[in-house]
N, C-alpha and C positions, 0 to 999 in steps of 0.2 A: 216829312223829315223835320224834326224839331232840333234846333241847335243846342249844344251844351256850351255853357259860358265858362271860360278859363282865363286865369291871369298867368301870363308867361313872362319869364325873364327874356331879355334880348339875346340874340346869338348872331354869329357871323357865317356867311355863305361865300363860297368861291365857285364861280361857274362861268358860263357863256351868257351874253346878254344880247337882246334884240329889242328894238323900240317898235311898238305897234299900237293898235287900238282894237276894240272889239269889232269895229267896222272893217279894219284892215286885216285882222287876224283870219277872217274868213276867205279873203282873196287878196293876195299881194298883186298889185297891178303889174309889176315887172315880170313875174314868173307865172302868174295865174295860180300859184299854190299858196296854201295857208302859211302865214308867217310862223305861227306856233308850231305847226307840224314840221316845218323846215328846221326850226331850232331843235326839236326832239330828234329828227334824223341826224343832224350835225352832231348832237350830243353823243349819240350811240355810234355813229360811223367813225367819228374821230377819237373815240375812247376818252372823252372828256373826264368822266368820273375817275378813271384810273390816273389821270394827270393832276387831279386836285391834291395839293399838298396838305398834310396834317389833318386828314379827315377824322372826325370823331366817331363815325359809325358808317354802316353800309346803306344808309337811307339816302334817296335822291329827293331833292326839293325843287319845286318850281315856284319861284317868288315873283309876285306882281308888285311893283313898287314905282316910285317916282311918277305918280299920277299927275297929269296936267290939271285935272279937275275931278271928274267922277267916272262912272263906268263907261261913259260915252267919249271921254277924252283919251289921249295917248298915255301909255304907261310903258315901263320897262319890264321885260320878262327875263329872269335869270334862272337858268337851269343848272344845278350844281349840287354841292355837298356842304354839310355843316363842317366848319373848321375851327381851329383855335383862333382867337382874336389876333394872335401874333403872326399867323400865316400870311405869306405874300402871294398875291395872284400872279401866276405865270403869264408870259406874253400871250395875248389873245383872250385872256379871261379877266373878270372883274371880281372885286371883293365888295360885298354889300353887308350892311348891318340890318338885322331885323329888329325893330324897336320893341322894348318891353311894353306890355299893356294887356288890355282885355281883348279876347278873341272869341267869336262864335265859331264853334267847331261842328262841322257837318260831315257825315260819312256817306260817300256815294253808294249807290246800289252796287251789287257785284255783277261783273260782266266785262265785255270788251272795253278796255280803257278809253279808246277813241269814242265810245258811245256814252259810258257812264259819267265821265268827267264833265263833258259839255252839258249833259242832263242835270248834273248836280249844280252847275253854275246857273242854269235856268231857274232851278228851285231857289237858289240864293237870291237871284234878282227878284223873284216873286216875293220871297220873304222880306227883302229890303223894301219893295214897293208897298208892302202891307205892314210895315213896322214890326216884323216878326223875327228879327235877328237878335233882339235883346238890347238894342241900342243902335244909333245911327252909325254908319260906316265912317271910318277915319280917312280912308283912301291914303294911308301911309304905307301899309304893307298887308298883303294877303298871301297865303301860300298853300301849296298842295304838298302832302307828304306821301312819298312812294316808298313805304316800308315793306316788310315781309308780306302783308296781305295783297300787295300789288305786283308781286314778282312775276306772275303769269299774266301777260298783257291781254290774254283772251278771257281771263276770269279774275279781274282785279277789283279791289276795294280800296278807295283812296280817301284820306282825310283831308278836308279843306278847312283852313283857318282864315277867318275873315276879321280884320281889325275893326273893332267897334269902340264907341265912347262909353 
């Protein structure tokens, strides 16, 4: 998987937020369940997408931001929708800005979303370790785009945007 390099304008997301790390995302010590999986369950069970105001389209975003350090530190995960900058976050949700800049874009393999997205992240970390992302990561914002190719969770294809310098 070779990344495509793009320059993006910034945009705004509204959604639900959880703080985690790659270590903790695999096993939340309180419940024994994955933090990221729990956020996705909450997102769908509580109809969060439908409650996001001023959505610009029908795409779901998973934003990784507010990194403490690098991929080994804590970060915030926000699952939500792209909105107008003027939109206000409803109670229980947050509003985050995705900064403009350069991003390495990788597309996952096609298959079960719970399998292909973690595999894509492993490939990203391998590329990062071998300077193959097209630049060092910024650890400001990375995000996954769940558009029409990912509507079937058993046969999804997801675009991953990794902030680089």
